C-alpha positions in Angstrom: 0.1 0.1 0.0 1.3 3.5 -1.1 1.4 6.3 1.3 -0.7 9.2 -0.5 -0.2 12.6 1.2 -2.8 15.6 1.0 -1.0 17.2 -1.7 -0.6 14.3 -4.2 -4.4 14.6 -4.6 -4.3 18.1 -6.6 -2.3 18.9 -9.8 1.2 20.2 -9.3 0.3 23.5 -11.1 -1.9 24.3 -7.8 1.4 24.6 -5.8 3.1 26.9 -8.0 5.2 29.6 -6.1 6.0 33.1 -6.8 5.5 36.7 -6.0 2.3 37.7 -4.6 1.8 40.1 -7.5 2.5 37.5 -9.9 0.7 34.5 -8.4 -2.5 36.9 -7.7 -3.2 37.2 -11.4 -6.8 36.8 -12.3 -7.9 33.2 -12.3 -4.8 31.9 -10.7 -4.4 29.9 -7.5 -2.4 32.0 -5.2 -1.5 29.4 -2.7 1.9 27.3 -2.6 2.7 24.3 -1.0 5.5 24.0 1.5 6.3 20.5 0.1 9.6 20.0 -1.9 13.1 19.6 -1.2 14.7 21.3 1.8 16.6 23.8 -0.3 13.4 24.8 -2.2 11.8 25.4 1.3 14.7 27.7 2.5 14.7 29.7 -0.5 11.0 30.0 -0.1 11.2 30.9 3.2 14.1 33.6 2.5 12.1 35.3 -0.4 8.9 35.4 1.3 8.7 35.9 5.1 5.5 33.9 5.8 3.8 34.8 8.6 2.2 31.8 10.5 -1.8 32.6 11.3 -1.7 30.5 14.6 1.5 32.7 15.8 -0.5 35.9 15.6 -0.9 37.6 19.1 -4.5 38.1 20.6 -3.6 41.8 20.9 -3.5 41.8 17.0 -7.2 41.0 16.8 -8.6 43.9 18.2 -6.2 46.3 16.6 -8.5 48.0 14.1 -11.1 47.9 16.5 -9.3 49.8 19.2 -8.1 52.4 16.4 -11.8 53.1 15.7 -12.8 53.6 19.4 -9.8 55.9 19.9 -11.1 57.9 16.6 -14.7 57.8 17.7 -13.9 59.1 21.4 -11.7 61.8 19.9 -14.5 62.7 17.5 -12.4 62.4 14.5 -15.0 60.2 13.0 -18.7 59.6 13.5 -18.9 56.5 11.2 -20.1 53.0 12.3 -16.9 50.6 12.4 -18.1 48.6 9.3 -18.2 51.9 7.2 -14.9 52.9 8.9 -13.5 49.7 7.8 -14.9 49.7 4.5 -13.3 53.3 4.0 -10.1 52.0 5.0 -10.4 49.2 2.7 -10.4 51.6 -0.3 -7.1 52.7 0.9 -3.7 51.1 0.7 -4.4 48.8 -2.3 -1.5 46.6 -3.4 0.0 46.1 -0.1 0.8 42.4 0.1 1.8 39.7 2.8 2.4 36.0 2.8 0.8 33.8 5.3 0.9 30.1 6.3 -1.6 27.8 7.8 0.1 24.3 8.6 1.6 23.3 5.3 -0.2 25.8 3.2 1.6 29.1 2.2 -0.5 31.8 0.4 -0.4 35.5 -0.5 -3.1 38.0 0.3 -3.2 41.2 -1.1 -5.1 44.3 0.4 -8.4 45.4 -1.5 -8.6 42.2 -3.5 -11.5 39.7 -4.0 -10.8 36.2 -3.1 -12.9 32.7 -3.4 -12.5 29.7 -1.6 -14.3 26.4 -2.1 -15.4 24.3 0.6 -16.5 20.5 1.0 -19.8 21.4 -0.7 -17.9 23.0 -3.4 -20.0 26.4 -3.0 -17.8 29.5 -3.7 -17.3 31.8 -0.8 -16.2 35.2 -2.1 -14.6 37.6 0.4 -12.4 40.7 0.4 -9.3 41.2 2.3 -7.8 44.1 3.9 -4.4 44.4 5.6 -3.3 46.0 9.1 0.4 45.6 8.2 0.7 42.1 8.2 -2.6 41.2 9.9 -5.4 40.1 7.4 -9.3 40.9 7.9 -11.8 39.6 5.6 -15.3 40.4 4.7 -17.4 37.9 3.0 -19.6 39.3 0.1 -22.7 37.8 -1.5 -22.8 38.6 -4.9 -26.2 37.5 -5.7 -27.8 40.1 -3.3 -24.8 42.6 -3.4 -24.3 42.5 0.3 -20.9 43.0 2.1 -20.9 41.2 5.6 -19.3 42.6 8.7 -15.4 42.4 8.8 -13.9 39.9 10.8 -10.5 38.4 11.5 -9.0 36.0 9.1 -7.0 33.6 11.4 -9.3 30.4 12.3 -11.7 31.2 9.4 -10.7 28.3 6.8 -9.5 24.9 6.8 -6.3 23.9 5.0 -8.4 22.2 2.6 -10.1 25.5 1.7 -7.2 27.4 1.4 -5.6 25.2 -1.1 -8.7 26.4 -3.5 -8.0 30.2 -2.7 -8.2 32.2 -6.0 -8.3 35.8 -6.6 -11.3 36.9 -8.3 -10.5 40.4 -9.4 
């Protein structure tokens, strides 16, 4: 009996590495595998300093909310939190960061729409915004033109879902 690992069930092109700007082209998968030879993994780590999602500190999860509270307290904004986050989403487009969750490494770009597919093969579309190197996401319902509230990225998706991560536009 042969040992079949998780990654051998998917085509090789799915694990293509590269720069976030290159890998994030329309319709391309943006995740890459950490599987491969040891030299290649070291080179990938040196080229792309990836951030392990499980290593993010708890204080980071409330960073934007705390900033919004400070601005409302100082009367610099009268907007609701989600409206304030939507305005922030429209700024800093193009900022990117590399993340990993287990063996899956992927790039996220601020201001871009992505999709993943779950076990049920249904598309889950979401938009990303980065606070430095901390990702926030907001799911989108394209049929009803609804953007749902902003939530923190860590812990939302499984590794299998992240393997299907694609840039929409």
